[in-house]
Each structure stands twice: as structure tokens, then as C-alpha cells.
TORKOLDREN-802075 format. One record per residue (C-alpha): residue in one letter; x, y, z. Coordinates in Angstrom, 1 decimal. Example, Ala and Ser with C-alpha at 12.3 -4.5 7.8 and 13.67 -1.06 7.14 Angstrom:
TORKOLDREN-802075
PT   residu       px       py       pz
PT        a     12.3     -4.5      7.8
PT        s     13.7     -1.1      7.1
END
This chain:
TORKOLDREN-802075
PT   residu       px       py       pz
PT        m     24.2     13.3    105.0
PT        l     22.1     11.2    102.6
PT        a     19.6     13.6    101.1
PT        a     16.9     13.8     98.5
PT        y     15.8     17.0     96.8
PT        w     12.3     17.8     95.4
PT        g      9.7     20.5     95.0
PT        i      7.5     20.9     98.0
PT        e      4.0     19.3     97.7
PT        p      0.8     19.6     99.7
PT        v      1.3     18.4    103.3
PT        e     -1.1     15.5    102.7
PT        k      1.8     13.8    100.8
PT        a      4.4     14.5    103.5
PT        d      3.9     11.3    105.6
PT        e      4.2      9.0    102.6
PT        q      7.2     10.7    101.0
PT        l      9.2     11.1    104.2
PT        h      8.5      7.6    105.3
PT        q      9.8      6.4    101.9
PT        l     13.1      8.2    102.6
PT        q     13.5      6.7    106.0
PT        r     12.6      3.2    104.8
PT        y     15.3      3.2    102.1
PT        g     18.1      4.7    104.2
PT        l     18.0      8.4    103.5
PT        n     18.1     10.9    106.4
PT        a     17.5     14.4    104.9
PT        a     15.0     16.2    102.7
PT        l     15.9     19.3    100.7
PT        l     12.4     20.8     99.9
PT        k     12.3     23.5     97.3
PT        d      9.7     26.3     97.5
PT        t      9.9     28.8     94.7
PT        h      7.4     31.2     96.4
PT        f      9.1     34.3     97.8
PT        m      7.0     34.5    100.9
PT        i      7.8     32.0    103.7
PT        r      4.7     29.8    104.1
PT        e      5.1     29.2    107.9
PT        k      2.1     26.9    108.4
PT        m      3.2     24.6    105.6
PT        w      6.8     24.4    106.9
PT        r      5.7     23.8    110.5
PT        e      3.6     20.8    109.4
PT        w      6.3     19.4    107.2
PT        g      8.8     19.8    110.0
PT        l      6.7     17.9    112.5
PT        i      6.1     15.0    110.1
PT        a      9.8     14.9    109.1
PT        n     10.8     14.7    112.8
PT        q      8.5     11.7    113.3
PT        h     10.4      9.9    110.5
PT        h     13.8     11.0    111.8
PT        i     14.4     13.0    108.6
PT        q     16.3     16.3    108.8
PT        l     14.2     19.0    107.0
PT        f     16.0     21.7    105.0
PT        p     13.8     24.4    103.3
PT        v     15.3     25.5    100.0
PT        f     14.6     28.9     98.4
PT        n     16.0     30.8     95.4
PT        f     18.5     33.6     95.7
PT        a     17.4     35.3     92.4
PT        g     14.5     33.6     90.7
PT        a     11.6     35.3     89.1
PT        d      9.7     35.8     92.4
PT        e     12.8     37.3     94.0
PT        r     13.4     39.7     91.2
PT        e      9.8     40.9     91.3
PT        a      9.6     41.1     95.1
PT        v     12.8     43.0     95.8
PT        s     13.2     44.8     92.5
PT        g     13.5     48.1     94.3
PT        e     16.6     46.8     96.2
PT        a     18.5     45.5     93.2
PT        r     21.1     47.3     91.1
PT        p     22.1     45.5     87.9
PT        y     25.3     43.5     87.5
PT        i     27.8     44.9     85.0
PT        n     30.0     42.3     83.3
PT        r     33.6     42.7     82.0
PT        y     32.3     44.1     78.7
PT        g     30.5     46.9     80.4
PT        e     27.1     45.4     79.7
PT        a     24.3     45.8     82.2
PT        l     22.4     42.6     82.9
PT        l     19.1     43.9     84.2
PT        s     17.8     40.6     85.5
PT        v     21.0     39.9     87.5
PT        p     21.6     41.7     90.8
PT        c     25.1     43.0     91.6
PT        p     26.6     40.3     93.8
PT        l     27.8     42.9     96.3
PT        n     24.5     44.6     96.7
PT        r     24.0     44.3    100.5
PT        s     20.4     45.5    100.5
PT        y     19.4     42.9     97.9
PT        w     21.1     40.1     99.9
PT        q     19.3     41.2    103.0
PT        a     15.9     41.4    101.3
PT        s     16.2     38.2     99.4
PT        v     18.3     35.9    101.7
PT        g     18.7     37.6    105.1
PT        q     15.0     38.3    105.7
PT        r     13.9     34.7    104.9
PT        c     16.8     33.2    106.9
PT        r     15.6     35.2    109.9
PT        q     12.0     34.2    109.4
PT        l     12.8     30.5    109.1
PT        a     15.2     30.7    112.1
PT        q     12.3     32.1    114.2
PT        l     10.0     29.4    112.9
PT        s     12.6     26.7    113.7
PT        e     12.3     27.6    117.4
PT        h      8.8     26.0    117.3
PT        a      9.1     23.5    114.4
PT        p     11.8     20.8    113.7
PT        i     13.7     22.5    110.9
PT        a     17.4     21.3    110.7
PT        g     18.7     24.1    108.5
PT        i     18.2     26.5    105.6
PT        v     19.5     26.2    102.1
PT        f     19.4     28.8     99.3
PT        d     19.8     28.0     95.6
PT        t     22.5     30.2     94.0
PT        e     21.3     29.6     90.4
PT        m     19.6     32.6     88.9
PT        y     16.7     31.0     87.1
PT        g     15.4     32.9     84.1
PT        g     18.1     35.5     84.4
PT        e     20.6     36.6     81.8
PT        l     23.3     34.8     83.8
PT        s     22.8     31.5     85.7
PT        v     25.8     31.8     88.1
PT        y     28.5     34.5     88.7
PT        n     31.9     33.9     87.2
PT        d     33.3     37.3     86.6
PT        f     33.3     40.2     89.1
PT        c     30.9     43.1     89.0
PT        f     32.1     46.4     87.4
PT        c     29.2     48.6     88.3
PT        d     29.8     52.2     89.5
PT        i     29.4     51.4     93.2
PT        c     31.7     48.3     93.1
PT        w     34.2     50.4     91.2
PT        e     34.1     53.3     93.6
PT        e     34.2     51.2     96.8
PT        f     37.3     49.3     95.6
PT        f     39.4     52.4     94.9
PT        q     38.2     54.1     98.1
PT        a     39.2     51.1    100.1
PT        q     42.6     51.2     98.4
PT        g     43.0     54.9     99.4
PT        h     43.1     56.0     95.8
PT        n     41.1     58.5     93.8
PT        v     38.4     56.8     91.8
PT        p     39.5     56.8     88.1
PT        n     36.9     58.0     85.6
PT        i     37.0     54.9     83.4
PT        e     34.1     53.9     81.1
PT        k     32.5     50.6     82.1
PT        t     33.5     49.0     78.8
PT        l     37.2     49.6     79.6
PT        r     37.4     48.8     83.3
PT        f     38.3     45.2     82.9
PT        d     41.3     46.0     80.7
PT        f     42.2     49.0     83.0
PT        l     42.6     46.7     86.0
PT        h     44.9     44.3     84.0
PT        k     47.0     47.2     82.6
PT        e     47.4     48.8     86.1
PT        l     48.2     45.4     87.7
PT        l     45.1     45.8     90.0
PT        f     43.1     42.8     88.9
PT        r     44.3     40.5     91.8
PT        a     43.5     43.2     94.3
PT        y     40.0     43.7     92.8
PT        t     39.4     40.0     93.0
PT        t     40.4     39.9     96.7
PT        f     38.3     42.9     97.5
PT        q     35.1     41.6     95.9
PT        e     35.5     38.1     97.5
PT        k     36.1     39.7    101.0
PT        r     33.3     42.1    100.6
PT        l     30.9     39.3     99.7
PT        q     32.2     37.3    102.7
PT        h     31.4     40.2    104.9
PT        i     27.8     40.5    103.6
PT        l     27.1     36.8    104.1
PT        s     28.8     36.8    107.5
PT        s     26.3     39.4    108.7
PT        i     23.4     37.2    107.5
PT        e     25.0     34.2    109.3
PT        k     25.3     36.1    112.6
PT        q     21.7     37.4    112.4
PT        t     20.4     33.9    111.7
PT        h     22.4     32.2    114.4
PT        a     21.5     34.9    116.9
PT        i     18.0     33.6    116.7
PT        n     18.8     29.9    116.5
PT        p     22.5     28.9    116.9
PT        d     21.7     25.2    116.1
PT        l     20.5     25.9    112.5
PT        t     22.7     24.7    109.7
PT        l     23.1     26.9    106.6
PT        g     23.7     25.6    103.1
PT        i     24.1     26.6     99.5
PT        l     23.0     24.8     96.4
PT        a     25.4     24.7     93.5
PT        y     29.1     25.3     93.5
PT        q     32.0     26.4     91.3
PT        d     35.6     27.0     92.3
PT        t     35.3     30.8     91.9
PT        w     35.6     34.0     94.0
PT        f     31.8     34.1     94.5
PT        y     31.5     30.7     96.1
PT        r     34.6     31.1     98.2
PT        g     33.1     34.3     99.5
PT        l     29.8     32.5    100.3
PT        i     31.5     29.7    102.1
PT        r     33.7     31.9    104.2
PT        g     30.8     34.2    105.1
PT        l     28.3     31.5    106.0
PT        g     30.5     28.8    107.5
PT        i     31.6     28.8    111.2
PT        k     33.4     26.1    113.1
PT        k     30.4     25.4    115.3
PT        k     28.1     25.1    112.3
PT        p     29.9     24.5    109.0
PT        v     28.1     25.5    105.8
PT        l     26.8     22.6    103.7
PT        v     27.9     22.9    100.0
PT        f     25.5     20.9     97.8
PT        s     27.5     20.8     94.6
PT        e     26.1     19.9     91.2
PT        t     29.4     19.2     89.5
PT        s     28.9     15.5     89.9
PT        y     25.4     15.6     88.5
PT        i     26.3     13.6     85.4
PT        l     29.9     12.6     86.3
PT        g     28.9     10.6     89.4
PT        y     32.0      9.5     91.3
PT        s     35.1     10.5     89.4
PT        p     38.7     11.7     90.2
PT        y     37.2     15.2     90.2
PT        i     35.5     14.5     93.5
PT        a     38.8     14.6     95.4
PT        y     39.8     17.7     93.5
PT        e     36.6     19.6     94.4
PT        k     36.6     18.3     98.0
PT        e     40.1     19.8     98.4
PT        a     38.9     23.1     96.9
PT        i     36.0     23.3     99.3
PT        t     37.4     21.8    102.5
PT        g     41.2     21.4    101.9
PT        p     43.8     23.0    104.1
PT        h     45.1     25.3    101.3
PT        a     41.6     26.8    101.2
PT        n     41.5     27.4    104.9
PT        l     37.9     26.1    104.8
PT        s     38.3     22.7    106.3
PT        s     36.6     23.6    109.6
PT        v     33.8     25.7    108.2
PT        a     32.5     23.7    105.2
PT        r     31.1     20.3    104.4
PT        y     31.1     18.9    100.8
PT        i     28.0     17.0     99.6
PT        p     28.0     16.2     95.9
PT        g     24.8     15.6     93.9
PT        i     23.5     13.0     91.5
PT        w     21.0     13.6     88.7
PT        l     18.9     10.4     88.8
PT        g     17.9     10.6     85.2
PT        r     21.5     10.3     84.0
PT        f     22.2      7.0     85.8
PT        f     20.9      3.4     85.4
PT        p     19.7      1.9     88.7
PT        e     22.1     -1.0     88.3
PT        t     25.2      1.2     88.4
PT        l     23.8      3.8     90.9
PT        p     24.8      2.0     94.2
PT        a     28.5      2.0     93.4
PT        h     28.4      5.8     92.6
PT        l     26.4      6.7     95.7
PT        y     28.6      4.5     98.0
PT        a     31.8      6.0     96.5
PT        l     30.5      9.6     96.9
PT        a     29.4      9.2    100.4
PT        t     32.6      7.4    101.6
PT        h     34.9     10.0    100.1
PT        t     32.9     13.1    101.0
PT        d     30.3     14.2    103.6
PT        g     27.4     12.4    101.8
PT        y     25.3     12.8     98.7
PT        w     22.1     14.4     97.5
PT        l     19.7     13.2     94.8
PT        f     18.1     15.3     92.1
PT        s     15.2     14.9     91.9
PT        a     12.8     12.8     94.0
PT        d     10.0     14.3     92.0
PT        s     10.8     11.5     89.5
PT        l     10.3      8.9     92.3
PT        w      6.8     10.0     93.4
PT        a      5.4     10.2     89.9
PT        d      2.7      7.7     88.9
PT        r      3.7      7.8     85.2
PT        p      6.9      8.2     83.2
PT        q      8.2     11.8     83.3
PT        a      9.7     14.0     80.7
PT        e     13.2     15.5     81.0
PT        p     14.8     16.5     83.3
PT        y     12.8     14.1     85.5
PT        a     12.8     11.0     83.3
PT        l     14.3      7.8     84.7
PT        h     15.8      4.7     83.2
PT        g     13.3      2.2     84.5
PT        d     10.8      1.8     87.3
PT        p     11.1      4.1     90.3
PT        q     11.1      1.1     92.5
PT        e     14.4     -0.1     91.0
PT        y     15.9      3.2     92.0
PT        w     14.6      2.9     95.6
PT        k     16.2     -0.6     95.7
PT        a     19.5      1.0     94.5
PT        f     19.4      3.6     97.3
PT        k     18.8      0.9     99.9
PT        r     21.7     -1.2     98.7
PT        a     24.0      1.8     98.7
PT        n     22.8      3.1    102.0
PT        d     23.2     -0.3    103.7
PT        e     26.8     -0.4    102.5
PT        i     27.4      3.2    103.7
PT        r     26.0      2.3    107.1
PT        q     28.2     -0.7    107.4
PT        y     31.2      1.4    106.3
PT        s     30.5      4.0    108.9
PT        e     30.1      1.4    111.7
PT        a     33.1     -0.7    110.8
PT        l     35.9     -0.6    113.3
PT        k     38.4     -1.6    110.7
PT        n     38.7     -1.0    107.0
PT        y     35.4     -2.1    105.4
PT        k     35.4     -3.8    102.0
PT        s     32.2     -3.2    100.2
PT        s     30.5     -5.9     98.1
PT        l     29.7     -3.3     95.5
PT        l     31.9     -3.1     92.4
PT        s     34.3     -0.1     92.3
PT        v     33.4      2.7     89.9
PT        p     35.8      2.6     86.9
PT        l     37.7      5.9     86.8
PT        s     38.7      8.0     83.8
PT        s     41.6     10.3     83.1
PT        f     41.6     13.6     85.0
PT        y     43.5     16.9     84.5
PT        d     44.6     18.4     87.8
PT        s     44.8     22.1     86.9
PT        r     46.4     23.1     90.2
PT        k     49.3     20.7     89.7
PT        k     49.2     21.0     85.9
PT        r     49.3     17.3     85.5
PT        l     47.2     14.7     83.6
PT        i     46.3     11.7     85.7
PT        t     45.5      8.6     83.6
PT        q     44.3      5.2     84.8
PT        p     46.2      1.9     84.5
PT        s     43.5      0.6     82.2
PT        l     44.9      3.0     79.5
PT        q     48.2      1.1     79.3
PT        s     46.6     -2.3     79.1
PT        f     44.1     -1.1     76.5
PT        i     46.7      0.2     74.1
PT        t     49.3     -2.6     74.6
PT        d     47.1     -5.6     75.3
PT        i     43.5     -5.2     74.4
PT        i     43.5     -3.7     70.9
PT        p     44.0     -6.6     68.4
PT        g     47.2     -6.1     66.4
PT        n     48.4     -3.3     68.6
PT        i     51.5     -1.4     67.5
PT        v     53.8     -3.1     70.0
PT        g     55.9     -5.4     67.9
PT        r     54.2     -4.5     64.7
PT        h     56.4     -3.7     61.7
PT        v     56.6     -0.1     60.7
PT        s     54.9     -0.8     57.3
PT        d     51.9     -2.3     59.1
PT        r     51.2      0.8     61.1
PT        p     48.6      3.4     60.0
PT        s     50.4      5.9     57.8
PT        s     48.2      8.8     59.0
PT        t     45.1      9.3     61.2
PT        k     43.4     12.6     60.6
PT        t     40.4     13.7     62.7
PT        t     38.6     17.0     63.5
PT        y     37.0     17.9     66.8
PT        r     35.4     20.9     68.4
PT        g     35.8     21.9     72.1
PT        t     37.8     19.6     74.4
PT        a     39.2     16.3     73.3
PT        l     41.8     14.0     74.9
PT        f     43.9     11.7     72.7
PT        h     46.3      8.9     73.7
PT        s     49.1      7.6     71.4
PT        f     51.8      5.0     71.8
PT        k     55.5      5.7     71.0
PT        a     57.6      2.5     71.2
PT        p     61.1      2.7     72.7
PT        d     63.8      3.5     70.2
PT        d     61.2      4.1     67.5
PT        n     62.2      6.8     65.1
PT        s     59.3      6.3     62.8
PT        s     56.4      7.5     65.0
PT        g     55.1     11.0     64.8
PT        p     54.9     13.9     64.3
PT        i     51.5     15.2     65.4
PT        n     50.1     18.0     63.3
PT        i     47.4     20.4     64.7
PT        t     45.5     22.9     62.7
PT        h     43.2     25.6     64.1
PT        i     39.8     25.8     62.2
PT        p     37.9     29.0     62.6
PT        i     34.1     28.8     62.7
PT        a     32.0     31.8     61.8
PT        e     33.3     34.8     63.8
PT        y     34.2     33.0     67.0
PT        k     37.5     34.3     68.4
PT        d     38.4     31.3     70.6
PT        v     41.9     30.1     70.2
PT        t     43.0     26.4     70.2
PT        y     45.1     25.4     73.2
PT        y     47.1     22.2     73.0
PT        t     49.1     20.4     75.6
PT        l     51.2     17.2     75.1
PT        f     51.9     15.0     78.1
PT        n     54.4     12.2     78.7
PT        n     53.6      8.9     80.2
PT        k     53.9     10.4     83.7
PT        g     51.3     13.0     83.0
PT        h     53.9     15.9     82.9
PT        r     53.7     18.5     80.2
PT        l     56.1     18.1     77.3
PT        l     54.9     20.8     74.9
PT        e     52.1     23.4     75.0
PT        g     50.9     26.4     73.1
PT        k     48.0     28.0     71.3
PT        l     46.8     28.5     67.7
PT        d     44.6     31.2     66.2
PT        r     43.7     32.6     62.8
PT        q     47.1     34.1     62.3
PT        n     49.2     31.2     63.6
PT        s     46.9     28.4     62.6
PT        s     49.1     25.2     62.6
PT        v     51.9     23.5     64.5
PT        t     53.9     20.3     64.2
PT        l     54.7     18.5     67.4
PT        d     57.8     16.2     67.4
PT        i     57.7     13.8     70.3
PT        p     61.1     13.8     72.1
PT        q     63.0     10.5     71.7
PT        k     63.4     10.0     75.4
PT        d     59.6     10.1     76.0
PT        s     58.6      6.7     74.9
PT        g     55.4      4.9     76.0
PT        i     52.0      6.6     76.0
PT        v     51.8     10.3     75.2
PT        s     48.5     12.2     75.6
PT        l     47.3     15.3     73.7
PT        l     44.7     17.6     75.2
PT        i     43.0     19.9     72.7
PT        q     40.8     22.8     73.8
PT        s     39.4     24.8     70.8
PT        g     36.4     26.5     72.5
PT        l     33.7     27.3     69.9
PT        n     36.1     26.8     67.0
PT        a     37.5     23.5     65.9
PT        a     40.9     21.7     65.5
PT        q     42.2     19.1     63.1
PT        i     44.7     16.6     64.4
PT        n     46.9     14.4     62.2
PT        f     48.8     11.5     63.9
PT        e     51.6     10.2     61.7
PT        k     52.3      6.5     61.9
PT        m     50.9      6.3     65.5
PT        l     48.0      4.2     66.7
PT        s     45.9      6.6     68.6
PT        v     42.7      6.5     70.6
PT        v     40.4      9.3     71.8
PT        e     38.8      9.2     75.2
PT        a     35.0      9.2     75.7
PT        s     34.7      9.3     79.5
PT        s     32.6     11.2     81.9
PT        a     35.5     13.7     82.4
PT        f     36.5     13.9     78.8
PT        p     33.4     13.1     76.6
PT        l     34.1     12.9     72.9
PT        a     32.7     15.9     71.0
PT        t     32.1     14.9     67.4
PT        f     32.1     17.6     64.8
PT        n     30.3     18.3     61.5
PT        t     30.4     14.9     59.8
PT        s     29.4     11.3     60.6
PT        r     32.1      9.2     62.1
PT        s     32.5      5.6     63.3
PT        y     34.5      4.3     66.2
PT        k     35.4      0.9     67.6
PT        v     34.6      0.3     71.3
PT        y     36.1     -2.6     73.2
PT        v     34.5     -4.3     76.2
PT        e     35.8     -6.6     78.8
PT        p     34.7    -10.2     78.8
PT        s     33.1     -9.7     82.2
PT        q     31.3     -6.6     81.1
PT        k     27.5     -7.3     80.8
PT        y     26.3     -4.0     79.4
PT        l     27.6     -1.3     77.2
PT        n     26.3      1.9     78.8
PT        v     26.3      4.9     76.5
PT        r     25.4      8.5     77.0
PT        a     25.1     11.1     74.2
PT        y     24.3     14.8     74.3
PT        c     23.0     17.0     71.6
PT        s     21.7     20.5     72.2
PT        k     18.0     20.6     73.3
PT        g     15.6     21.2     70.4
PT        e     18.0     19.5     68.0
PT        s     18.7     15.8     67.5
PT        a     21.3     13.4     66.3
PT        l     21.4      9.6     65.7
PT        l     23.7      7.1     67.4
PT        l     24.1      3.8     65.7
PT        l     25.6      0.8     67.6
PT        q     26.5     -2.6     66.0
PT        s     28.1     -5.6     67.7
PT        s     31.2     -7.0     66.0
PT        d     29.4    -10.2     65.0
PT        k     26.6     -7.9     63.4
PT        t     23.9     -9.8     65.3
PT        n     22.9     -6.8     67.4
PT        n     22.0     -3.4     65.9
PT        e     20.8     -0.5     68.0
PT        s     19.8      3.0     67.1
PT        m     19.4      5.9     69.5
PT        r     17.9      9.3     68.7
PT        v     19.6     12.0     70.7
PT        v     17.8     15.0     72.0
PT        g     19.4     16.7     75.0
PT        f     20.9     14.0     77.3
PT        s     20.1     10.4     76.2
PT        e     21.3      7.1     77.6
PT        r     21.1      3.5     76.5
PT        s     22.2      0.3     78.3
PT        i     22.8     -2.6     75.8
PT        p     23.7     -6.2     76.6
PT        t     27.2     -6.9     75.3
PT        s     26.3    -10.4     74.0
PT        s     29.8    -11.6     74.9
PT        v     31.4     -9.9     71.8
PT        s     34.8     -8.2     72.0
PT        h     33.9     -4.9     70.5
PT        w     31.2     -2.7     69.0
PT        i     31.1     -0.2     66.2
PT        v     29.6      3.2     67.3
PT        s     28.6      5.7     64.7
PT        v     27.6      9.3     65.5
PT        v     25.5     11.0     62.9
PT        p     24.9     14.7     63.6
PT        i     21.8     16.3     62.3
PT        p     22.3     17.1     58.6
PT        f     20.6     20.5     58.4
PT        k     22.8     22.2     61.0
PT        t     26.4     22.3     59.9
PT        f     28.2     22.8     63.2
PT        e     26.0     20.8     65.5
PT        d     28.0     19.0     68.2
PT        v     27.3     15.6     69.7
PT        k     29.0     14.5     72.9
PT        l     29.6     10.8     73.5
PT        y     30.3      9.1     76.8
PT        l     31.1      5.5     77.6
PT        l     29.8      4.9     81.1
PT        d     31.0      2.6     83.9
PT        t     33.6      0.8     81.8
PT        k     37.2      0.1     82.3
PT        y     38.0      1.1     78.8
PT        p     36.3      4.5     77.9
PT        y     38.5      4.8     74.8
PT        l     37.6      4.8     71.1
PT        l     39.7      3.6     68.2
PT        f     39.2      5.8     65.2
END
């Protein structure tokens, strides 16, 4: 499926918009209507026009937006989180009457309409817009969920305060059972909606918008998906990543054999158009579609606009350049699907970054890392005399950061690595650290907090070559000191560099064949930071003000490297700026 998503517009625009999709190789429209009531006349007209252009039409509605909360408020009971807090704008995820009123009723209405209008399927958006929670991560600890669990276990219901229920389950070794119970109960609720919908029209396809690898989405998929009509999972995980090693990981989570979902689910990752340049978009779309069940675009609203749009709909260039990118990608996808033998695309491959496989507990790095450290960096440490090496490299980061260092064989002078936990305000997050060898296997790991705030890591003599250090400090920070080791920090789509507190400069290397240096930076919305870029010959100087997500594509001018300086806003001490090097073989920074 090659789909575009946008907010539904007057039917007078349907012919032009759907014809545009067909002309440039897309085959499905995800049309969002935020109204609670199903507007049957409008959907019937859109369906007829979509059918004329051979476009599959999927109405999209919210699960728990503002209209839903108002329309079915009498059916909702509030969600209780692990701390015993009632989130009044968030419905309990196991509230059957809410599900039927919000989702089941509209699925049945659209199913009845689809008997007379060409509607291919129904999708509901799981994000809870305007609520105190956007998506469910934890389970619900409301009284009804609590009572139903213990009754199902054949136990008396313990009289435990809501604030203590999470800890009680862990103490009594019941947390896994509670997890399984809630997931299966949700599956049962959604299964009843699936049966009611397909009893009216068995040919309709059901789908969900957004996905995380959690109990909630597993319950949705198992409940809605059947072998005859697998549920479509329109994931947003790839919104800013594009194609990355994470795609294979998420595909396995959704459709892999271990999940027992391969026959009842289809995985369709999404792309946020405003985060990509039209020149690099075809490679990402082609890679996504040929490794999954298609792709979907957010948001075609940007493409119909007759003037530049504000975020989140802003594009990097003329909309026509994006349409050309779709056509190029979709032509390649069509040739791939029609090829009798292995098809070799004319599109360049998407450069991949490092990836942490949490299921296998292994760090996967790319071959480019080895060549970067040993071949690309001028004066690299291989063969350098000990006295020429940096005596100490100290740096401070907040959140997640991935470092790579080189330890030469039989080198007794490199190391150690010192890590210090830095508390910020009253945040209680600990700092987790994991050291990996050159095969990606864990060598050392642990955590630091206010009481145990520092550690020294000695790299085992047998583990020569590249070692990698993953730091995760949450809302606190960590200081890392590399002794006599040349080290780099990754700034990729999977591991963006999160700068901290003070200005910092980095050296970025580019391949001779690389025409553009594509950079993305993120600073929390409403705040701003400055990104300064200077070519090594100092002939090209660029500045970029960062508010929210910001991207820039800069001609490399055939220079070997650039200096990138990140300047956080001066009036907010702990503002973070995330930096990404996009579509490059070497997403690594020398500091």
C-alpha cells in the first residue's frame, strides 16, 4: 500500500486531489475527519470519486479526541496510572462501553455505508489529542480493572489504595499476570468490534494509526486482525527516522513469528514529509516499501497548499518537487514488484546508522564506523605514538548518547573511561551505561545515581578494536571522560546527539562524493537555539536558528570536513538541542 494522509476537505476538491495521487503512483487515501458524527453523504461522494481514480479510500477517525470525549463522556471512566492518579481526559483502556460508543458504533456505521459506497476500510487514530496522555504505556489501575483481575484469578480482591497497587503487584509477583490479563481483555473487546463490523461487510479492512511495542497495541492487533483481513498497522515510528535498521526490528515485533501475528497484521511505516528533503525522499520510500507492506505520507495537506505552510506542514521546497520524488520512488517500487528476479534499483541506498537490538541485547554498528575511525580521520590513532594521543577528552550529555572509541591491539595506554552522574533539579532518573566490544556484545554495564555517582571502566586487554559506550541518563546528565582514546559521538537518526548546557563545536567529515551536508536539529518548541556551520576552508559559513524541528541542506563545496557548533539558548540553563546528520555514510562527530 502506498498511501497519503490528510484532513478531509470539501468534496469539490476530491477529483483533483485523488487524481494527483493516481498520477504520481499512490494507491490509497487516509482521510481524517475529526467530527464525531459520521457524515455519510460526504463519505459516499468521496468513495465514488476515489473509485474512479482507482484509489482505496480509508476514513480515519479519532479514538479519544475532543469530540469523542464530549460525545461519549457518559460512557467513560477515567484511567488511573501507576501512581494512583486519575487522568480525567483519558478513558480506561478496558472500558468496553467507551470502546463501543467511540469505535464500535462508527465502524458499524461505516460498514453499512460501504455496502453502497466504495470504501476500502476503516482506520482509527489511537493518539488521544488534547488529553493528559497521548498514548497508553502503563496499564490501568482503576477499581474495575483491579477487581476484574483478581476475580478472574479466583482470588479475593485485596483492599489496596490506588497509589500502592503498582508496587503491590510487583511485591506479590503478580505484575506479569496483570499484564497478560489486561492485554487479553483488550483483545477480547476489540475482537467483538471486529466481528460486528465484518458481520456487516466481511470485505472491509480495519486499521490503526500509531504503534508502540506495548501491551496496548498488541491487544489491538490481536483483537482486530484476522487471517482473511489482516489489520493494517500505520506506524509513526519512522516519521523522522525514515528507513533505518529499526524498521526490521519493528516489522518483526508486529508481524514476526515470535509475536504470532504474521497472519493477522500488515506493517506500513509512515514518513513525515516536512522532515525530509525531496532529493533524498525516493530512497527512503523505496526502502520502506520493499522491506515492509508499503508506506504512508504525513501529510498531503502540505502538498495541496497554495502557499508555504507553518509547522508541522512546512516543506523543504516546492510541493511539485515532492510529487516528482513520489513518482520516482513509486516507479521503482512497481518495477521491483513486477521483477521476476532480484531487481536492482537505480536509487542510492539509504546509509544506515547504529542500532541497539533490545531483544538480543546487542549493538549493531555499520562498516562505515571502522573506516571512519581508522581511515577517514586525519592523524587517526592507529600507528600514532602514545604521546601524540589526546590525554583526556571530557564531555557532558543529557539523555541518550552513543560513543565509539578505538583501542589498538596490545595497547596498555588507552583508557580508562570515567563516567559521572550529574543530578539536575529534583529529577530521580538514574544514568545507565553499557560498554560494548567490537562485535556489539556487552562487556560492562551498570547504573549510577546520587549515592553511587561515578564509575571507572577499564577496557579488557583482549577487547581491542572499536568499543562503544551507550549512556542513558534520562532527565539528568552524565559526564564522560575518555583517557588517551580518540573517541567520536554518533549523531544519527537512531542516536541523535543531545547537547547539554554549554556551547560545543564538533568536526564533521564528508565523503568526496557527498554533494550535500544534510543537518537536522531539534529544540523544544517555543524555545530556540543556534546552529553554526563552517567549511574547513572557511569559505562557507551558515547559521540556522532552531525552533522545534529544523533542517538545512548545504552544498559540501568539495571540502573534507565542516565545523558544527551548537549554541543552546543562553537564558534557559538546561535546554537540550538534538543534532542529526542525515543521509550520510559518516554520522559521527569528532569532539
